[in-house]
C-alpha positions in Angstrom: 245.6 24.2 103.1 244.1 27.3 101.6 240.9 28.8 103.1 237.8 28.5 101.0 235.6 31.7 101.2 232.1 32.0 100.3 231.2 35.1 98.2 229.6 36.8 101.2 232.7 36.1 103.4 235.0 37.5 100.7 232.9 40.6 100.2 232.6 41.2 103.9 236.4 40.7 104.4 237.1 43.2 101.6 234.8 45.7 103.2 236.5 45.2 106.5 239.9 45.6 105.0 238.9 48.9 103.3 237.3 50.2 106.4 240.4 49.5 108.4 242.6 51.7 106.3 242.7 55.2 108.0 243.4 57.0 104.8 240.3 55.7 103.2 238.0 57.0 105.9 238.2 60.7 104.9 239.7 61.4 101.5 239.1 63.8 98.6 238.6 62.6 95.1 238.6 64.8 92.0 236.7 63.8 88.9 233.9 64.3 86.5 230.3 63.2 87.2 228.7 60.7 84.9 225.8 58.2 85.1 224.1 60.5 87.7 220.8 59.5 89.1 218.7 61.1 91.9 216.7 58.2 93.4 213.2 58.8 94.8 214.5 57.7 98.2 216.6 60.9 98.3 219.9 59.0 97.7 222.2 60.2 94.8 224.1 57.7 92.7 226.9 58.6 90.3 230.2 57.7 88.8 233.4 59.8 89.2 235.8 59.4 86.3 238.9 60.9 84.8 240.7 60.2 81.5 241.6 56.6 82.4 239.5 55.3 85.3 236.1 55.5 87.0 234.7 54.7 90.4 231.2 54.3 91.6 229.9 56.7 94.3 226.8 57.2 96.4 225.6 60.1 98.5 222.9 59.3 101.0 219.9 61.5 101.6 221.1 63.0 104.8 224.2 64.3 103.2 222.5 65.3 99.9 220.1 67.5 101.9 223.0 69.9 102.5 223.7 70.4 98.8 223.5 74.1 97.6 223.4 73.1 94.0 222.2 70.3 91.7 224.5 67.6 90.5 224.8 67.2 86.7 226.5 64.9 84.3 229.8 66.4 83.1 230.3 68.6 86.1 233.8 68.6 87.5 233.8 68.2 91.3 235.9 67.4 94.3 234.2 64.9 96.6 235.0 64.1 100.2 234.1 60.8 101.6 235.2 57.3 102.5 236.1 54.2 100.4 234.3 51.0 101.2 232.6 48.0 99.6 229.0 47.1 99.2 228.9 43.4 100.4 225.9 42.4 98.3 227.6 43.1 95.0 231.2 43.4 96.1 231.5 46.7 94.4 234.1 49.1 95.8 232.6 52.7 95.8 233.0 56.1 97.3 230.5 57.1 100.0 230.3 60.9 99.6 229.6 63.1 102.5 230.4 66.4 100.9 230.9 67.6 97.3 231.9 70.9 95.8 232.4 72.1 92.2 236.0 72.0 91.0 237.1 75.6 90.2 234.0 77.3 91.4 232.2 77.6 94.8 229.2 75.6 95.5 227.1 78.7 96.1 228.2 80.2 92.7 227.2 77.0 91.0 223.9 76.9 92.8 223.2 80.5 91.9 223.8 79.9 88.2 221.7 76.8 88.2 218.7 78.4 89.8 219.1 81.5 87.7 219.1 79.4 84.5 216.1 77.4 85.8 213.9 80.4 86.7 214.9 82.2 83.5 213.8 79.2 81.4 210.5 79.3 83.3 210.0 83.0 82.5 210.2 84.4 86.0 212.6 87.1 84.8 210.5 88.3 81.8 209.6 92.0 81.7 206.1 91.1 80.8 205.5 89.9 84.3 206.9 93.1 86.0 204.3 95.1 87.8 204.5 98.9 87.7 205.6 100.7 90.8 203.1 103.3 92.0 204.2 106.9 91.7 202.6 108.1 94.9 202.2 105.2 97.3 199.9 105.6 100.3 201.3 102.6 102.2 204.7 101.0 102.0 205.7 97.6 103.4 209.2 96.8 104.6 210.1 93.1 104.6 213.4 93.0 106.3 215.1 92.5 109.7 213.7 94.7 112.4 217.2 95.3 113.6 220.2 96.7 111.7 221.0 99.8 109.8 219.0 98.9 106.6 215.6 99.2 108.2 216.5 102.5 109.9 217.9 104.0 106.7 214.7 103.0 104.8 212.4 104.5 107.4 214.4 107.7 107.7 214.6 108.2 103.9 210.9 107.4 103.4 209.9 109.8 106.2 212.0 112.6 104.6 211.0 112.1 101.0 207.3 111.2 101.3 205.9 111.6 104.9 202.3 111.1 103.5 202.9 107.3 103.1 202.2 104.9 106.0 205.3 102.7 106.5 204.7 99.2 108.0 207.5 96.8 109.0 206.9 93.1 108.4 209.9 91.6 110.3 211.7 88.6 108.8 214.9 86.7 109.4 217.3 87.6 106.6 220.3 85.4 107.3 221.0 81.9 108.5 219.0 78.8 108.9 215.3 79.3 108.3 215.8 82.8 106.7 214.2 81.8 103.4 211.1 80.4 105.2 210.8 83.6 107.3 211.0 85.8 104.2 208.3 83.8 102.5 206.0 84.1 105.5 206.5 87.8 105.7 205.7 88.3 102.0 202.6 86.1 102.2 201.4 88.0 105.2 201.9 91.4 103.5 199.8 90.1 100.5 197.2 88.6 102.8 196.7 92.0 104.6 196.8 93.8 101.2 197.2 97.2 102.7 200.5 98.1 101.0 200.9 99.7 97.6 204.6 98.5 97.3 206.9 96.1 99.1 210.6 96.8 99.9 212.3 93.4 100.4 216.0 93.2 101.4 218.8 93.7 103.8 222.1 95.3 104.2 225.4 94.2 102.7 227.3 91.0 103.5 229.1 88.0 102.0 227.4 85.7 99.5 226.7 83.3 102.4 225.0 86.2 104.3 222.8 87.1 101.4 222.0 83.5 100.4 218.5 83.6 101.7 217.6 85.9 98.8 219.0 83.3 96.4 216.7 80.6 97.6 214.1 79.3 95.2 211.1 79.6 97.6 211.9 83.3 98.1 212.2 83.9 94.4 208.8 82.3 93.8 207.2 84.2 96.7 208.4 87.5 95.2 207.2 86.4 91.7 203.7 85.4 93.0 203.2 88.6 95.0 200.2 90.6 93.9 201.9 93.7 95.3 204.8 95.2 93.4 208.2 94.3 95.0 211.4 96.3 95.0 214.4 94.2 95.8 216.9 95.9 98.2 219.7 93.4 98.9 223.2 94.3 99.9 225.5 96.8 98.1 225.3 97.8 94.5 227.7 95.1 93.2 225.7 92.4 95.0 223.2 90.6 92.7 220.8 88.0 93.9 218.0 85.9 92.4 215.6 88.2 94.2 216.9 91.1 92.1 216.0 89.2 88.9 212.5 88.2 90.0 211.5 91.5 91.7 209.5 94.1 89.7 212.3 96.6 90.3 215.9 96.2 91.5 217.4 98.8 93.8 221.2 98.9 94.4 220.9 99.3 98.1 218.1 99.5 100.8 218.5 103.3 100.8 218.2 103.3 97.0 215.0 101.2 97.3 213.5 103.8 99.6 214.3 106.5 97.1 212.8 104.5 94.2 209.6 103.7 96.2 208.7 107.3 97.2 208.8 110.6 95.4 210.6 113.6 96.8 208.1 115.9 98.4 210.0 119.1 97.5 210.0 118.1 93.8 206.3 117.4 94.1 205.6 120.8 95.6 207.6 122.5 92.8 205.8 120.4 90.2 202.4 121.3 91.7 203.2 125.0 91.8 204.3 124.9 88.1 201.2 123.0 87.1 199.1 125.5 89.1 200.7 128.4 87.2 200.2 126.7 83.9 196.6 125.9 84.7 196.0 129.6 85.7 197.6 130.9 82.5 195.6 128.3 80.5 192.4 129.4 82.2 193.1 133.0 81.5 193.8 132.3 77.8 190.5 130.3 77.7 188.5 133.1 79.3 190.0 135.7 76.9 189.3 133.4 73.9 185.7 132.9 75.0 185.3 136.6 75.7 186.6 137.5 72.2 184.3 134.9 70.7 181.3 136.3 72.7 182.0 139.8 71.6 182.3 138.8 67.9 179.0 136.9 68.1 177.4 139.8 69.9 178.4 142.2 67.2 177.2 139.8 64.5 173.9 139.4 66.4 173.5 143.1 66.7 173.7 143.5 62.9 171.0 140.8 62.5 168.7 141.8 65.4 164.9 142.0 64.6 164.9 145.5 66.1 167.4 146.7 63.5 165.4 145.1 60.7 162.3 146.9 62.0 164.1 150.2 62.3 165.3 149.8 58.7 161.7 149.1 57.6 160.4 152.0 59.6 162.9 154.3 57.9 161.8 153.0 54.6 158.2 153.6 55.6 159.0 157.2 56.5 160.7 157.7 53.2 157.7 156.3 51.4 155.3 158.5 53.5 157.3 161.6 52.7 157.2 160.8 49.0 153.4 160.2 49.4 152.9 163.5 51.2 154.8 165.3 48.4 152.9 163.4 45.6 149.4 163.9 47.1 149.0 167.6 46.4 150.4 167.2 42.9 147.9 164.4 42.4 145.0 166.5 43.7 146.0 169.5 41.5 146.2 167.3 38.5 142.7 165.8 39.2 141.4 169.3 39.9 142.6 170.5 36.6 141.1 167.5 34.9 137.8 168.1 36.6 137.8 171.8 35.6 138.6 170.8 32.0 135.8 168.2 32.1 133.4 170.9 33.5 134.4 173.3 30.7 133.9 170.5 28.1 130.6 169.7 29.7 129.4 173.3 29.5 130.6 173.6 25.9 128.8 170.5 25.0 125.6 171.9 26.7 124.9 174.1 23.7 124.0 171.0 21.7 121.8 169.3 24.5 118.5 170.1 25.8 117.9 172.4 28.6 116.9 169.5 30.8 120.2 167.8 30.4 122.0 171.1 30.9 120.3 171.4 34.2 121.3 167.9 35.3 124.9 168.7 34.4 124.8 171.8 36.4 123.5 170.0 39.4 126.1 167.3 39.1 128.9 169.9 39.0 127.4 171.6 42.0 127.3 168.4 43.9 130.9 167.5 43.1 132.0 170.9 44.0 130.1 170.7 47.3 131.7 167.3 48.4 135.1 168.2 47.3 137.7 168.1 50.2 139.1 171.3 48.9 135.7 172.9 49.4 135.8 171.8 53.0 139.3 173.1 53.4 138.2 176.5 52.0 135.9 176.8 54.9 138.8 176.8 57.4 139.3 173.1 58.0 142.6 171.2 57.6 143.6 167.5 57.1 146.4 166.1 59.4 148.3 163.0 58.2 151.1 161.1 59.9 153.0 157.8 59.9 149.7 155.9 60.1 147.8 158.0 57.5 145.0 160.4 58.0 144.7 161.3 61.7 141.2 161.0 63.1 141.9 160.3 66.7 144.5 162.2 68.8 144.9 159.1 71.1 146.8 157.4 68.3 149.5 160.0 68.4 152.7 160.0 70.4 154.9 162.8 71.6 157.4 164.0 69.0 155.4 162.4 66.1 155.7 164.4 62.9 152.4 165.5 61.2 151.7 167.0 57.8 148.8 169.5 58.0 147.0 170.3 54.6 145.2 173.6 54.4 143.1 175.0 51.5 146.2 176.8 50.5 149.6 175.4 51.5 150.9 172.7 53.9 152.5 172.8 57.4 154.8 170.2 59.0 154.3 170.0 62.7 155.7 168.0 65.8 153.3 166.7 68.5 154.1 168.1 71.9 151.0 167.0 73.7 147.5 165.4 73.1 144.1 165.8 74.7 141.3 163.4 74.7 138.1 164.5 73.0 134.6 163.2 72.1 132.8 163.6 68.8 
């Protein structure tokens, strides 16, 4: 008689049969991912398929935690796991313990996925890159405190720019917990805030050795740093996510030290050249100002009030000379006119009374008595100078020119000395 199974019995027996096959306990399955879903519990559910068949698969949270990349629909993979059945539904499925991309390493896939993700978020944009200071006063090194990289950076910084203070913030750069250690060191450097620039990196190694610098937390810590960061990871061909996020990428740790600090010899030469140019520029400026001053001084000398007064004094002297020359002529002309008037007066006296003749004679005598020429005829003289007729010797100065009018003739004299006198 045939055995009658309940559904539960059948499903459990199928499970037992599958679990009993040694080859099903650890096998590799190649296929393409479809119907992928990451559950909130941390488990991953998917279907592996090829051209003609499909099989359900599940990856539990403990195994999924070790993934270096994100699973995606359409991704070709090779999964390692065991075949079994889920008794509740009777579904035969693959329980995956490890999965790698087919044709590319898991780390490469993870690298490209994170690179694409951060690029889409804008973490690589040049707009967010902070400038590196030209003359840093303090430089922070976020790297391992052992190894050749830190020694090379300290040596090069000391040679190139000894003025800068170099502070090491040690961090684990390889292995389990390296990403967390790097994040802590970067956060501490920013919290202290003493550094002008951060050099973050390590020496060369394999992709696995450098993987801490491809971790998303490290990338975000570098991006959020308020202090400019220079990445210094591995050798020149090595490229990490940190290189894309950093404000400046250096090919090596030694190269980072050279980019972070100027060369003191070049600075000295530049300072000497600037000093020479400044000295020459100052000399040119002084010469230009001196020339301008001399030009203004010459122009001012032509317009000085003293020069104007001298010109007017010269004009006054010329006018005075003309006046001195014209005065005798004027006096002679008036004298002749007076004599003619007197003659006319006497001629007219024949037709007037004796009384009027007498008055005319008295007037003529009076005019003759008060005439300056009459006074001069008695031995007196009239002295005139730049201020007119001289009546007080105190008004004269040494070397003043005087014109002395006598009864007959004129003399031009120079004052050599004066004496005070009283009337």
